[in-house]
C-alpha positions in Angstrom: -18.5 3.0 43.0 -22.1 3.8 45.1 -25.1 4.8 44.4 -28.1 5.7 46.7 -31.5 7.5 47.5 -30.3 10.6 49.0 -33.8 11.8 50.4 -35.8 9.3 52.4 -39.2 10.2 53.7 -39.9 10.2 57.4 -40.8 6.4 58.4 -40.2 5.5 54.7 -37.0 3.0 53.3 -34.0 4.1 51.1 -31.2 2.1 48.9 -27.7 2.2 48.9 -26.1 0.2 46.1 -22.5 -0.5 46.2 -20.5 -2.0 43.7 -16.6 -3.7 43.6 -14.7 -2.8 40.4 -13.1 -6.1 39.1 -10.3 -4.7 37.4 -9.1 -3.0 40.2 -9.5 -5.7 42.9 -8.5 -9.1 43.0 -8.6 -11.8 45.2 -10.3 -11.6 48.7 -11.4 -8.5 49.5 -12.3 -6.6 52.7 -13.8 -3.0 52.1 -15.5 -0.4 54.3 -18.2 2.3 53.5 -18.8 5.2 55.3 -22.4 6.6 55.3 -23.2 10.1 56.6 -26.7 11.3 57.3 -28.7 14.6 58.7 -30.0 12.1 61.6 -28.4 13.6 65.1 -28.9 9.9 66.7 -27.0 8.6 63.8 -24.9 10.7 62.0 -22.8 8.1 60.6 -22.6 4.6 59.4 -20.4 1.9 58.5 -20.8 -0.4 56.2 -18.7 -3.5 55.3 -18.2 -5.8 52.5 -16.1 -9.0 52.2 -15.7 -11.3 49.3 -13.3 -12.8 46.6 -13.1 -11.5 42.8 -12.3 -14.5 41.2 -11.1 -14.5 37.6 -12.4 -15.9 34.4 -9.3 -17.7 33.7 -7.5 -18.7 37.0 -3.8 -19.8 36.8 -1.9 -22.0 39.7 -0.4 -21.6 41.8 0.8 -18.2 40.2 1.0 -16.4 37.5 4.7 -15.2 38.4 7.1 -17.8 37.8 10.9 -18.4 38.7 13.1 -20.8 36.7 16.5 -20.3 38.1 19.4 -23.2 38.4 23.2 -23.8 37.7 24.2 -24.5 34.3 23.1 -27.8 33.0 20.4 -28.2 35.7 17.0 -29.3 34.8 14.7 -27.1 36.1 11.0 -27.5 35.5 8.1 -25.8 36.8 4.1 -26.8 36.5 0.8 -24.3 36.0 -2.9 -25.6 36.0 -5.0 -23.6 34.1 -8.7 -23.6 34.6 -11.8 -21.2 34.1 -14.6 -19.9 36.3 -16.9 -19.3 33.6 -19.7 -21.8 33.5 -21.5 -20.3 30.3 -18.8 -21.5 27.9 -16.8 -24.7 27.8 -13.1 -23.6 28.2 -10.2 -24.4 25.5 -6.9 -23.0 25.6 -5.9 -22.4 22.0 -2.4 -21.5 21.7 0.9 -21.0 24.1 3.6 -18.5 23.2 6.6 -16.8 24.6 9.0 -14.1 23.6 11.6 -16.2 25.3 11.6 -19.0 22.8 15.6 -19.5 23.1 15.4 -19.4 27.1 12.4 -21.6 27.8 10.3 -24.5 26.4 6.7 -25.2 27.4 4.3 -27.9 26.8 0.2 -27.8 26.8 -1.1 -31.0 28.5 -4.8 -31.4 28.5 -6.3 -33.0 31.6 -8.7 -36.1 31.8 -11.5 -33.1 33.4 -12.4 -31.0 30.4 -11.8 -27.5 30.9 -8.7 -27.8 32.9 -5.2 -27.8 31.7 -1.6 -28.3 32.9 1.4 -26.2 31.0 5.0 -27.5 31.9 8.0 -24.9 31.6 11.5 -25.9 31.2 14.4 -23.7 31.1 17.1 -24.3 28.9 19.9 -26.0 30.4 22.7 -24.8 27.9 22.2 -21.0 29.1 24.7 -19.1 30.0 25.0 -17.1 33.2 22.2 -14.7 32.9 19.2 -13.3 34.7 16.6 -12.1 32.7 12.6 -11.6 32.3 9.9 -12.7 29.8 6.3 -13.5 29.2 4.3 -16.6 28.4 1.5 -15.8 26.5 -1.6 -18.0 26.6 -4.6 -17.7 24.4 -8.1 -19.0 24.9 -11.6 -18.7 23.9 -12.8 -16.9 26.6 -14.4 -13.9 25.9 -13.8 -12.0 29.1 -10.4 -13.2 29.4 -9.0 -14.3 25.8 -5.1 -13.9 27.0 -3.4 -14.6 30.2 0.0 -13.6 30.9 2.4 -15.5 32.8 5.6 -13.7 33.7 8.8 -15.6 34.0 12.2 -14.9 35.2 15.0 -17.2 33.8 18.4 -17.0 36.1 21.3 -19.5 35.3 23.8 -19.2 38.4 27.6 -20.1 37.7 30.4 -20.1 39.3 31.3 -17.1 37.3 29.8 -13.7 39.4 29.5 -10.9 37.9 28.7 -8.1 40.1 26.4 -5.9 39.5 24.2 -7.9 36.7 22.4 -5.1 35.5 24.1 -1.7 34.8 21.7 1.8 35.0 23.4 4.3 33.3 20.5 6.3 34.3 20.0 9.6 32.3 22.0 10.6 29.4 21.6 13.7 27.7 21.7 14.5 24.1 22.7 18.0 22.0 19.4 18.5 20.5 21.1 19.8 17.3 23.5 17.1 16.9 21.6 14.6 17.8 24.8 12.7 19.9 25.5 12.5 23.5 26.9 15.2 25.6 29.7 13.3 27.0 29.8 9.6 27.5 28.7 7.7 30.7 31.0 5.3 32.3 30.1 2.5 34.5 32.4 -0.3 36.3 31.9 -3.9 36.8 33.7 -6.8 38.5 33.6 -10.2 37.4 35.4 -13.0 39.3 35.1 -16.8 39.4 34.7 -18.3 42.4 36.2 -21.7 41.9 39.3 -22.1 39.8 40.4 -19.9 36.6 39.4 -18.6 33.8 39.9 -15.9 31.1 37.9 -13.1 29.5 38.1 -13.6 25.5 36.3 -10.5 24.4 33.1 -8.7 25.4 30.1 -8.0 22.8 27.4 -5.9 22.7 23.4 -6.2 21.6 23.6 -2.5 19.7 26.1 0.2 19.0 27.2 2.8 21.3 29.1 0.9 23.8 32.7 0.1 24.9 34.6 -2.2 27.1 38.3 -1.7 28.7 39.0 -5.0 30.5 41.7 -4.5 33.3 43.1 -7.5 35.5 42.6 -7.1 39.3 43.7 -10.9 39.8 45.0 -12.4 36.0 42.6 -15.8 35.9 40.3 -15.1 39.0 39.0 -11.7 38.9 38.8 -9.0 36.6 37.8 -5.0 36.2 35.3 -3.9 33.0 34.5 -0.4 32.2 31.7 0.3 30.2 31.6 3.4 28.2 27.9 4.2 26.8 27.7 7.0 24.0 24.7 6.6 21.9 24.7 6.8 18.4 20.9 7.3 18.3 18.2 9.7 20.4 15.3 7.9 21.9 13.7 7.6 25.1 14.6 4.2 26.7 17.6 2.0 26.0 17.2 -2.0 26.9 20.5 -3.5 25.6 22.7 -6.3 26.6 26.6 -6.8 27.1 28.0 -10.7 26.3 31.0 -11.2 28.3 32.7 -14.3 26.6 35.2 -16.5 28.1 37.0 -19.8 28.0 35.4 -21.8 30.5 33.6 -24.5 28.9 30.5 -24.8 31.4 30.1 -21.0 31.2 31.1 -19.7 27.7 29.5 -16.6 28.3 28.0 -14.5 31.0 25.2 -11.9 30.2 24.4 -8.4 31.6 21.5 -6.0 31.1 22.1 -2.5 29.9 19.5 0.2 30.8 19.8 4.1 29.9 17.3 6.8 29.6 17.7 9.2 26.9 16.9 13.2 27.4 17.1 16.2 25.7 19.1 19.5 26.5 
């Protein structure tokens, strides 16, 4: 954003005020502004701006955390949370997440006032999966009352499902009957790198899905055909398929299911 004196009398001075929007820029920045004039000797000038936008609440090393490990493996990450606002004593009031079944977290106040450590653990008993969630840090900062940390949780195992996310794309509906015109179909392959396993059954987090299991190499590799014929009309579908196995270390494998509903 720029404000400036449009007309400058001969021999006089004018001002140009340039403003960086801290909501659109974060961290170090280098910007340039071009000034065009009617001066034949200086028809154009460039003003360089450099600096750093500092967040009111700072999370280090990052606000995006990856908790990835094998089944049963202990995976831990630590974050440091501080404030750059010198006008108020900083406090973290509460921690909460939308994936409490997948992670554990603890707030540890530092000896230095206004500094905290947030410790995160992945649930070691999680089945094979790859999913995202959020940790919400509630603070007493007027400018930044809530900070959100994106958390990727992944459990790797010897049972591999390809793909791990199934996108059915656009699913059309008949306007009057509000049912899909035809079911969508996707095929997955699931196999075990070492050893053998059997698929007990397949569950879904919502209705409208059916699965057919076809052995490719019994005990080693299977093909799963997923049919999607939703029973309700909505714009976005975010569901989950749970493949239950007889493997005690990997009793289930989870697959994300995504679709987008469109009218005829």
